[in-house]
C-alpha positions as CSV (number, residue, x, y, z in Angstrom):
1,L,0.0,-0.4,-0.4
2,T,1.8,3.0,-1.1
3,S,1.3,6.8,-0.5
4,N,1.9,7.8,-4.2
5,L,2.4,6.6,-7.9
6,K,6.3,6.8,-8.2
7,S,6.5,4.6,-4.8
8,F,4.5,2.0,-7.0
9,K,6.3,2.0,-9.9
10,N,8.9,1.5,-7.3
11,I,7.5,-1.5,-5.7
12,K,6.3,-2.7,-9.9
13,N,10.1,-2.3,-10.3
14,L,11.7,-3.9,-8.2
15,G,9.8,-7.4,-8.7
16,E,6.3,-7.8,-6.9
17,E,2.9,-8.6,-8.9
18,T,0.6,-5.2,-10.4
19,W,-1.9,-7.3,-8.6
20,R,-0.2,-7.3,-4.9
21,I,0.6,-3.0,-4.8
22,K,-1.8,-0.3,-4.2
23,N,-1.8,3.6,-4.5
24,V,-4.3,4.1,-1.7
25,G,-2.2,8.4,-1.3
26,L,-1.4,9.3,3.0
27,L,-3.3,8.3,5.3
28,S,-3.4,11.9,7.6
29,L,-5.0,13.4,4.3
30,D,-8.3,11.2,5.7
31,L,-8.6,13.8,8.9
32,F,-9.2,17.0,6.5
33,R,-11.7,15.7,4.8
34,E,-13.7,16.0,8.7
35,N,-14.9,19.2,10.6
36,F,-10.7,18.8,12.0
37,F,-9.2,22.5,11.6
38,K,-9.9,24.7,15.0
39,K,-10.6,28.1,14.3
40,K,-8.8,30.9,13.7
41,S,-10.4,32.7,16.5
42,Y,-9.3,29.9,19.3
43,L,-5.5,29.4,18.0
44,E,-5.4,33.5,18.3
45,K,-5.9,33.1,21.4
46,K,-4.0,30.0,21.9
47,F,-1.0,30.4,20.4
48,S,-1.3,34.2,21.6
49,I,-0.9,34.9,17.2
50,N,-2.4,37.5,15.0
51,L,-3.7,35.2,11.4
52,E,-4.1,38.5,9.9
53,K,-0.1,38.5,9.4
54,P,2.5,36.3,8.3
55,L,3.0,33.7,10.2
56,I,5.7,30.9,9.8
57,L,5.8,27.9,11.2
58,L,9.2,25.7,11.5
59,I,10.4,21.9,12.0
60,Q,13.7,21.1,11.9
61,H,14.8,18.5,12.7
62,P,18.8,17.1,12.8
63,V,20.1,15.1,9.9
64,T,21.6,11.6,10.1
65,W,24.7,11.4,8.4
66,Q,25.5,15.6,9.4
67,I,25.5,15.1,12.3
68,D,28.2,17.7,12.5
69,E,26.6,20.4,10.9
70,T,23.1,20.0,12.9
71,K,24.4,23.9,15.1
72,K,25.5,25.8,11.9
73,Q,22.5,24.2,9.4
74,I,19.6,25.3,12.3
75,N,21.5,28.4,13.2
76,E,21.4,29.6,9.9
77,T,17.6,29.1,9.3
78,L,17.8,31.0,13.1
79,A,19.8,34.0,11.7
80,A,17.2,34.0,8.2
81,I,14.6,34.1,11.4
82,A,16.2,37.3,12.9
83,K,16.5,38.8,9.7
84,L,12.7,38.6,8.8
85,K,10.6,38.8,11.9
86,V,7.5,37.4,10.6
87,Q,6.3,35.4,13.6
88,T,7.7,32.3,14.2
89,I,6.1,29.5,16.2
90,A,9.2,26.5,16.3
91,I,8.0,23.0,17.2
92,Y,11.4,20.8,19.2
93,P,12.8,18.2,16.3
94,C,12.6,14.4,16.7
95,S,15.5,12.9,18.2
96,D,17.1,11.7,15.9
97,P,21.0,12.4,16.6
98,G,22.1,15.9,17.2
99,F,18.4,16.6,18.5
100,S,20.1,19.0,20.8
101,A,21.7,21.5,19.4
102,I,18.6,22.3,17.8
103,I,16.7,22.8,20.5
104,N,20.2,24.2,22.0
105,S,19.6,27.3,19.4
106,Y,16.1,27.7,19.7
107,K,15.7,28.6,23.5
108,R,18.1,30.9,22.9
109,F,16.9,32.0,19.9
110,T,13.3,33.0,22.5
111,K,14.8,35.9,23.2
112,H,12.9,37.4,20.0
113,K,9.0,38.4,20.7
114,F,7.7,36.9,17.1
115,F,9.2,33.8,18.2
116,K,7.5,30.5,19.9
117,L,8.4,27.8,20.6
118,Y,6.9,23.9,21.5
119,K,8.3,20.3,22.7
120,N,5.0,19.3,21.1
121,I,1.5,20.8,19.3
122,E,-1.7,18.6,19.1
123,I,-2.6,16.9,16.1
124,N,-5.1,19.0,15.6
125,E,-4.0,22.4,16.9
126,F,-0.9,21.5,14.6
127,Y,-2.4,20.7,11.6
128,S,-4.8,23.6,11.8
129,L,-1.6,26.0,12.4
130,L,-0.2,25.2,9.2
131,K,-3.5,25.5,7.3
132,Y,-3.8,29.4,8.8
133,S,0.2,30.1,8.0
134,S,2.2,31.5,5.5
135,L,3.9,28.7,4.7
136,L,6.6,26.0,6.8
137,I,10.2,26.1,6.9
138,G,13.0,23.8,7.8
139,N,13.0,19.5,6.5
140,S,9.8,17.7,8.2
141,S,8.2,15.3,5.9
142,C,4.9,17.3,5.8
143,G,6.1,19.8,4.2
144,I,6.3,16.9,1.4
145,T,2.8,15.3,1.8
146,E,0.5,17.1,2.5
147,C,0.9,20.7,2.8
148,G,0.5,20.6,-1.2
149,Y,-3.3,18.8,0.0
150,L,-3.6,22.1,2.5
151,K,-2.7,24.4,-0.7
152,K,0.2,25.6,1.6
153,Y,3.7,27.4,0.8
154,V,7.1,25.3,2.0
155,L,10.8,26.0,1.9
156,N,12.6,22.8,2.4
157,I,15.7,23.4,3.5
158,G,19.1,21.1,3.0
159,I,19.3,17.8,2.3
160,R,16.5,15.2,5.0
161,Q,13.8,15.0,2.3
162,E,16.4,14.4,-0.6
163,G,14.4,12.7,-3.6
164,R,11.0,12.3,-2.0
165,V,8.6,13.6,-4.6
166,S,7.4,17.0,-4.1
167,E,5.2,19.5,-5.9
168,K,5.8,23.0,-7.8
169,N,4.5,24.7,-3.7
170,V,7.7,23.2,-2.5
171,I,11.1,25.5,-3.0
172,H,13.7,23.8,-1.9
173,T,17.3,25.2,-1.1
174,L,20.5,25.1,0.9
175,H,21.3,25.8,4.6
176,K,22.1,29.1,3.9
177,K,21.1,32.7,5.2
178,N,20.2,35.0,2.8
179,L,19.3,32.1,0.7
180,I,16.2,31.2,3.1
181,I,15.9,35.2,3.7
182,K,15.3,35.3,-0.5
183,N,13.1,32.6,-1.0
184,V,11.1,33.3,2.2
185,K,9.9,37.2,1.1
186,K,10.1,35.6,-2.1
187,I,6.7,33.1,-1.3
188,L,5.0,35.5,0.8
189,Q,4.5,37.6,-1.9
190,K,3.2,34.8,-4.1
191,P,-0.6,35.4,-3.8
192,S,-2.1,31.5,-2.6
193,I,-2.2,28.6,-3.7
194,K,-6.0,27.9,-5.6
195,K,-5.2,24.9,-6.7
196,R,-5.2,21.3,-4.2
197,S,-2.1,18.6,-4.6
198,F,-3.1,14.9,-4.6
199,L,0.0,13.9,-5.5
200,Y,-0.3,12.3,-1.2
201,G,-3.5,11.2,-2.4
202,N,-8.0,12.6,-2.5
203,G,-8.4,12.2,1.6
204,R,-10.1,8.8,1.1
205,S,-6.9,6.1,2.1
206,A,-8.9,4.6,4.5
207,K,-11.6,3.6,2.0
208,N,-9.2,2.8,-1.3
209,I,-7.6,0.2,2.1
210,K,-10.8,-1.6,3.2
211,N,-11.0,-1.9,-0.7
212,F,-8.8,-3.4,-1.6
213,I,-8.2,-6.3,1.4
214,L,-12.0,-7.2,0.9
215,K,-11.2,-7.8,-2.7
216,N,-8.1,-10.5,-2.2
217,L,-10.0,-12.3,1.1
218,N,-10.9,-14.2,-1.6
């Protein structure tokens, strides 16, 4: 069961029988078809933000084969945010080796009034913030897999997501302060995305999975 057509083709090329493979889409998109999102007023009060102004969500994880560069990489991102002075919500990285360097840099950066740091955010609150944000920056997989469906721009920094299929809403850049600033400014000037991406499914993955299993039970 794959989340996109490219993965389906990759598995087929490995020699698997076609009848055993099904592109069902990404399960998390199913959530977005229900009454899932929080209201703007709730988010503004809960997170002390103004959604009438640009909002950046920042999720940056360490790269396993670039551990020694983790501190430098996150500091390049934070230097760009310091220059941009756009309200930003950052979420702790995953626990891959090097994560503590990112957290330490975040904690020092909380001196800026426009920067807020959270260890974790409840799933419906997170996706609601993502829905109403201006863009996601960093190297989170949700930028590649879910933001297209939510019609959201992404600035994907570095190589953590290298090789994953993405849409035009995702702009790829290096861990360089000036490039991050340039790309964020460019994104903030872009018109909102009108067309939803179905690269990772249409929000009916659970139904697709059920039908596929039932079809092959006999």
